[in-house]
BAROFI-805330 format. One line per 5 residues: number of its first residue (from 1); for each residue x, y, z of C-alpha. Coordinates in pm, whole numbers, plus 32768, in hexadecimal, padded with zeros to 4 digits. Example, Ala and Ser with C-alpha at 12.3 -4.5 7.8 and 13.67 -1.06 7.14 Angstrom:
2
1) 84CE 7E3E 830C | 8557 7F96 82CA $
END
This chain:
428
1) 8002 7FFD 8000 | 808B 814B 7F95 | 80FF 8239 80A9 | 8027 834E 800A | 7EF2 829E 8085 $
6) 7E16 8375 816B | 7CEF 82CB 8210 | 7BB5 8360 8299 | 7AEA 8288 838A | 797C 82FA 8397 $
11) 78DB 82A6 84E9 | 79B8 828D 861B | 78F1 8190 86F7 | 7932 8036 8765 | 79AE 7FD0 8606 $
16) 7A34 8111 8577 | 7B1A 817C 8686 | 7BE0 8032 86AE | 7C07 802A 853D | 7C6D 8194 8510 $
21) 7D67 815F 862D | 7DF5 8033 8586 | 7E1D 80DB 8429 | 7EBC 8204 84D6 | 7FE4 8134 8539 $
26) 804B 812F 83BF | 7F86 8234 8311 | 7F01 8398 8346 | 7D9B 836C 83B7 | 7C7D 8464 83DE $
31) 7B6F 83E0 84C5 | 7A23 8482 8482 | 78F4 8484 8556 | 77BF 8554 855E | 77BA 8565 86DB $
36) 7880 8693 875C | 7884 85FE 88B8 | 7916 84BA 8830 | 7A28 8570 876E | 7A7F 8650 889D $
41) 7AAA 852E 8989 | 7B81 8471 8892 | 7C59 85A3 8856 | 7CAA 8594 89CB | 7D15 8425 89AD $
46) 7BD9 8395 8A54 | 7B00 8280 89BD | 79C7 8252 8A8C | 796C 8117 89C2 | 7AA4 807D 8A65 $
51) 7B02 7FC9 8916 | 7C50 8089 8905 | 7D29 80B4 8A31 | 7D5C 8222 8A7E | 7ECF 8205 8A78 $
56) 7ECE 814F 8928 | 7DEB 8250 889C | 7EC9 8372 8906 | 7FF4 82D2 8854 | 7F58 8307 86FF $
61) 7EA2 844A 8733 | 7F07 856C 8658 | 7ECE 86E1 8692 | 7E7C 8734 8535 | 7DD0 86A3 83FA $
66) 7F0B 86DC 8337 | 7FAB 859A 83B7 | 8106 8562 8326 | 8123 83E7 831A | 805B 8339 8426 $
71) 7F67 839D 853C | 7DF2 83D7 8581 | 7D43 8524 857C | 7BD5 852A 85F0 | 7ADD 862A 8564 $
76) 797B 8670 8525 | 79DE 8764 8406 | 7996 86E9 829C | 7ABA 87B9 8216 | 7BB7 86EE 82DA $
81) 7B68 85AE 8212 | 7B64 864D 80BD | 7CC7 85ED 805A | 7CAF 847A 80BD | 7CB2 836F 7FB3 $
86) 7C20 824E 807F | 7ACF 8275 813D | 7A76 8161 8224 | 7903 817B 82A3 | 78BE 80D6 83E9 $
91) 7769 8157 844B | 7664 8070 84F9 | 754C 7FC4 8441 | 7425 7F8B 8535 | 72C8 7F20 8503 $
96) 717F 7FD3 855E | 7066 7F66 8640 | 6FE3 7E74 8536 | 7143 7DE1 84FC | 7167 7E78 83AF $
101) 72CC 7EF1 8350 | 731F 8057 8386 | 740E 80D2 8282 | 73F7 8245 82D5 | 7556 824D 837E $
106) 75F1 81B9 8245 | 7541 82A0 8165 | 75AA 83D3 8235 | 7713 8355 8246 | 7719 831C 80CE $
111) 7698 8487 8099 | 77B2 84FA 817B | 78B9 844E 80BD | 7810 8497 7F66 | 783E 8614 7FB0 $
116) 79B8 85EE 7FB1 | 79E9 84C6 7EC5 | 7AF6 84F0 7DB7 | 7B6A 8433 7C88 | 7C2B 82F9 7CEC $
121) 7B9D 82EA 7E49 | 7B32 81A5 7EEC | 7A10 8189 7FE4 | 7A0E 8058 80C4 | 78D7 7FF6 8181 $
126) 78F9 7F2E 82CF | 778A 7F33 8343 | 76CF 7DF6 8349 | 75CD 7DE5 8234 | 7506 7CF5 8158 $
131) 75A8 7C94 800C | 758D 7DAE 7F09 | 7577 7EE9 7FF8 | 76D3 7F61 7FA8 | 76A8 7F6A 7E27 $
136) 7529 7F95 7E17 | 74E4 8087 7F35 | 7628 8141 7F85 | 76D5 8166 7E39 | 75B0 8231 7D9C $
141) 75C9 8325 7EC7 | 7738 8349 7E8C | 7702 8387 7D16 | 75F1 8487 7D57 | 76AE 8549 7E5A $
146) 77FF 8544 7D96 | 7792 8558 7C34 | 7892 8444 7BF3 | 785E 82F9 7B3A | 787F 81B0 7C04 $
151) 7998 80C7 7B98 | 7A29 81D3 7AAC | 7A5F 82FB 7B8D | 7A46 825C 7CDF | 7A33 8106 7D72 $
156) 79A4 804B 7EA6 | 7A0E 7F2C 7F85 | 7966 7E6A 8096 | 7A14 7DCE 81C6 | 791A 7D71 82D3 $
161) 7973 7DCB 843D | 79AF 7CA8 852B | 79FD 7D60 866D | 797A 7CC9 87A7 | 792F 7DE0 889D $
166) 79DD 7DBD 89EB | 7AC1 7CA2 8969 | 7C28 7D04 89BF | 7CB0 7BC0 8924 | 7C14 7BC0 87CE $
171) 7C72 7D21 8777 | 7C46 7DAC 8612 | 7DA0 7D56 8591 | 7D85 7BF1 8610 | 7C3D 7BA0 855B $
176) 7C5F 7B1D 83F5 | 7BCD 7C1D 8311 | 7AE8 7BD9 81E3 | 7B1D 7CD3 80C8 | 7A86 7D23 7F79 $
181) 7A83 7E26 7E63 | 79A6 7E9E 7D50 | 7AA6 7E2C 7C4B | 7BB2 7D1B 7C67 | 7CBE 7E28 7C74 $
186) 7C12 7EEE 7D7E | 7BD8 7DAB 7E43 | 7D58 7D74 7E4D | 7D91 7EE8 7EBF | 7C91 7EC2 7FD2 $
191) 7D19 7D77 8038 | 7E82 7DFC 8043 | 7E19 7F2F 8110 | 7D85 7E49 8221 | 7E9A 7D4B 8203 $
196) 7F96 7E56 8253 | 7F0E 7E7C 83BF | 7E40 7D37 8404 | 7F36 7C38 8497 | 7E31 7B1D 8483 $
201) 7E2E 7B41 8305 | 7D20 7B7C 8205 | 7C2F 7AC3 8121 | 7BE5 7B66 7FD2 | 7A7B 7B16 7F72 $
206) 7A2B 7B04 7DFA | 7916 7C06 7E05 | 788C 7D0B 7EF8 | 773D 7C4E 7F0D | 77FB 7B14 7F7D $
211) 78A6 7BD5 8092 | 775E 7C7A 80FE | 76AE 7B23 8110 | 77D0 7A86 81C9 | 77B1 7B8C 82DD $
216) 763A 7B73 8306 | 7639 79F9 8321 | 774D 79F4 8425 | 7669 7A8F 852B | 7531 79E0 84A6 $
221) 75DC 7890 84E4 | 762F 78F3 8650 | 74CB 7976 867F | 7434 782A 860E | 7514 775D 86E9 $
226) 74CD 7830 8817 | 7356 7814 87CB | 7381 7697 87CF | 7420 7693 8925 | 731B 778D 899D $
231) 7208 76A7 8932 | 72BC 7586 89E3 | 72CE 764E 8B1B | 7158 767F 8B10 | 711A 7512 8AE8 $
236) 7211 7495 8BF0 | 7184 7594 8CF0 | 703B 74EE 8CC7 | 70E0 73A2 8D05 | 7197 742E 8E33 $
241) 72E6 73E4 8D91 | 740B 74D3 8DA4 | 7456 7550 8C3A | 75C2 75A4 8C8B | 75FB 7444 8D0E $
246) 7562 73AD 8BC4 | 7641 7494 8AEE | 7771 743C 8BB6 | 773B 72C9 8B83 | 76E4 72EC 8A0D $
251) 7817 73C7 89E9 | 78FB 7298 8A2C | 78BF 723E 88C2 | 79D6 72C9 87E1 | 78ED 7373 86E1 $
256) 77DB 73F8 87CC | 77B3 7568 87B3 | 77DF 7620 88F5 | 76B7 7713 88F5 | 7605 7787 8A33 $
261) 74AD 7810 8A70 | 7478 7978 8AB3 | 73FA 7AD2 8A4A | 745F 7B1F 88E6 | 7490 7C97 88B9 $
266) 759C 7D82 8834 | 75D0 7E2C 86E6 | 761F 7CE9 8621 | 7584 7B99 8682 | 7435 7C2D 86ED $
271) 741A 7D03 85B1 | 74D5 7C64 8482 | 73E0 7B3A 8443 | 72D6 7C3B 83FD | 73A9 7CD7 82E9 $
276) 73D2 7B84 823D | 725F 7B33 8271 | 71F2 7C79 81DA | 72B9 7C3D 80A0 | 723A 7AD6 8081 $
281) 70D8 7B4F 8095 | 7119 7C45 7F7D | 7170 7B15 7EAF | 7029 7A67 7F0F | 70C6 7974 8008 $
286) 704F 7963 8174 | 717C 7902 8248 | 70D2 7818 834E | 7208 77AF 841A | 72A2 790C 842E $
291) 715F 79B0 84A6 | 7105 788A 8587 | 7257 78BE 863C | 721D 7A36 8655 | 70C0 79F9 86F0 $
296) 714D 7906 87E9 | 7266 79F2 8847 | 7191 7B2F 8853 | 70A3 7A83 8940 | 71A6 7A2A 8A42 $
301) 7187 7B74 8B04 | 7017 7B23 8B4D | 706E 79C3 8B9A | 7171 7A18 8C9A | 708B 7B17 8D42 $
306) 6F7F 7A0F 8D60 | 7075 7910 8DEA | 70EA 7A03 8EF0 | 6F83 7A49 8F60 | 6F40 78CF 8F70 $
311) 7073 7896 9048 | 7005 79AA 9133 | 6EAA 7916 9156 | 6F37 77BE 9191 | 6FFE 784B 92BB $
316) 6ECB 78F4 9348 | 6F4A 7A53 92F3 | 6E3A 7B52 92AA | 6E7C 7BDD 9157 | 6DC8 7D21 915B $
321) 6E99 7E35 920A | 6FBD 7D3F 922D | 7121 7DCB 920F | 71E8 7D44 90E4 | 7348 7D88 907F $
326) 73AD 7D63 8F0F | 7524 7D3C 8EF1 | 7596 7DBF 8D99 | 74E6 7E6C 8C7D | 75ED 7E6A 8B69 $
331) 75C1 7D6E 8A4E | 76F8 7CAB 8AB8 | 77EC 7C8C 8BD7 | 790D 7D7B 8C1E | 789A 7E7F 8B13 $
336) 77DD 7FC3 8B34 | 7714 7F83 89EC | 75A0 7F87 8A27 | 7535 7F84 88BF | 7408 7E95 8885 $
341) 743F 7DF6 89E4 | 733A 7CFC 8A32 | 735A 7D2E 8BA8 | 7261 7E47 8B69 | 715E 7D49 8AFA $
346) 7182 7C96 8C4D | 715D 7DDC 8D08 | 7031 7E4E 8C3E | 6F79 7D08 8C6E | 6FBC 7D15 8DE4 $
351) 6F35 7E6D 8E04 | 6DE1 7DE1 8DB6 | 6DE2 7D3A 8F09 | 6E13 7E7D 8FC4 | 6F64 7E13 904E $
356) 7057 7F0C 90F0 | 718E 7EE7 9017 | 72F3 7F5F 902D | 73D3 7F41 8EFF | 754A 7F3E 8F55 $
361) 7652 7F51 8E4F | 77A6 7FEA 8E8E | 780A 7FCD 8D22 | 771C 80D3 8C8D | 76C8 823C 8CD9 $
366) 755D 8266 8D5F | 750C 837C 8C68 | 7565 829E 8B40 | 746F 8199 8BAB | 735E 8294 8BFD $
371) 7383 834D 8AB3 | 736F 81F9 89FD | 7262 8145 8AC9 | 71D8 8236 8BC7 | 7253 814E 8CDD $
376) 7302 81C6 8E1F | 7435 8107 8E67 | 7541 810D 8F7E | 76B6 810D 8F78 | 76CF 80C6 90E9 $
381) 7647 7F89 9188 | 7525 7FDD 927E | 7550 7F65 93E3 | 73FE 7EB9 941E | 735D 7D70 940D $
386) 72AE 7CD2 92E0 | 719E 7BD9 92AD | 7235 7B6F 915D | 7381 7BB4 90B2 | 739C 7B80 8F3C $
391) 7501 7B52 8EB2 | 74BC 7BCE 8D53 | 761F 7C1E 8CE3 | 7757 7B6A 8D54 | 782E 7C99 8D9E $
396) 796D 7C32 8E60 | 78F7 7D14 8F8A | 77B9 7C49 8FAA | 787A 7AFA 8FCF | 7928 7B7E 9105 $
401) 77E3 7BEB 91B6 | 775B 7B28 92E0 | 75F8 7B1F 9266 | 757E 7A63 939A | 75D3 7B94 9474 $
406) 74F2 7C63 938B | 73C0 7B79 93A5 | 72A6 7B9C 9492 | 71FB 7A71 9539 | 718E 7975 9432 $
411) 7243 7A4F 9328 | 729B 79A9 91DA | 73A7 79E0 90D1 | 735B 79A7 8F5E | 749E 7970 8E97 $
416) 745F 79C0 8D2C | 75C8 7981 8CCB | 75EC 7834 8D87 | 7738 78A6 8E28 | 76EB 789C 8F9D $
421) 76EA 7783 9097 | 75B2 76B6 908D | 7573 76E0 9200 | 7436 77C5 9228 | 7433 781D 90BE $
426) 736A 77BA 8F8E | 740B 77CD 8E31 | 737E 7801 8CDA $
END
């Protein structure tokens, strides 16, 4: 890759910032985000998503957009990215209340890049989408805004993100990267760009649609497998059999897949299957297995809430006006990410029983949760007794708590994650 390459990363969230930081070790990089607050905090060397260590971030930060050889400059000014020749778009791709894909962030990011696009530039998309979005939805926006012709004046690539929020072992450079380009030559250029920083290596897909499809089925596959063990958990609970004991026994076979039951939220697994299903339905095919898995996993919040109430009744605990503590509201452990967290489903269903509820999560700021879900959370553990405690997220801090000291007489613990000692607890 030529030293003259200058990269703009559009979107500095859980995906964009780690990638921008990595590219900045070898190239001049402009990190662009529409949030002034996000840009300001990053300029001080602070990443509130905790994906990039502050000291590591400060090592690559630059004070100006005119970066000589390497470094990262963060900005919300469009003019700062006008002289880049690679534009990497890493914006979120959520679904709406009816689980239909929302492509608005992609359209807006494409408009942003289209305003500064020049001849010879390459735009690379990393957002998870259904096959065809890059070329059929995003490229027309780039052409309209820039007045340039696709695959003649400018080119595109697709390299799906595979970052696992909160995972400090499988960081971006250690995850093999799928790459692709709008022409064979551009595919090789995109692949070489990523290969220059990804130590785990790259895989050049033959087309952009293949790369898009590969990404969307990765998470759909996990979703279906988790849905299967969630259904098993429901069956074995009726039989009074411990699901984790069953999975441990079955896991002694060499080719048994080690999935566990639980709440399936987050920005990928709980969303991506709907993108694939939407596209399949446009072709006249109704994807039964994919949507059945989604229905199962989307219903687990209600199921957990009902199981908690049953457990309380079985222990002669009056449900109405009882005190319940929910441990964790993020979508996964040891991470401040609350996007599409299914713990909210548990809480909303429990509210129907007129329960007094405290939600404790030291990993996320209360105002973030309130702005997203209108729920009040605590960063400090209350010093009172509870009729029921729900371990919803397996943060390291929670595993060190003496839950028995926090329980009232006949109090119960419901372990959604199946990580606690079985004494005085019930697991999903």
